[in-house]
Phi, psi and omega in degrees: 000143181261129178288150185305317184266003185286159178302326179296322179292318179298315179299316180299316180296321178294317179296318179296318178296320179296316179297317180297320181292328178286327180282331181286129180292157185299147181282139179293147179264125176284122182220160176259158182303327181297315178299318181295320181285325180288326184225062184298325181291332178295328184253004188301327182253007185254153173271128181240160179234136183223133177242130181187192183252136177289123181259334176199160179202149178205150178200157179248128180308141180071004174272148185280008180211161176227156177237142172211157183250135180243133178242123180259008181102339178255346181166179182241153172216146178275139179244131176260119183243140177245012183230134173064204183265160175289133178296147181292152177302135181092352179286135177271125184231156169243119185245135175240134180181185181258143176283128180228162175220150180283320181198165175231121178236124179059034180079001180256136180279132176243135178073034178296131180206170177253120178277107186296129173253329182205145179222137175235135175276125180260151178251000000 
């Protein structure tokens, strides 16, 4: 048995912490729409989190996705959602997802949006 304060116990706790950090998926980065739009390639493979107010939303019945726009006070970004209903206009949401773009022409991003992975309604 390993005593709590012994070197073997310390090594075990360090190994366990290292394993836990590798198994835990990466933490979302909180960003504003302006940063995402200015440097889309910097965030292209990262999970980001954005909190703001829904300014508009639209979806077509029986289509597998909905779109809505979130404004955090610094700018707006479109969110592509594949789950549930589009949040109502004026709803405060926290959205987590990946930054995606439809195409890049001449170094400019077209169709920049956030692919929703998770959404929470804030009060």
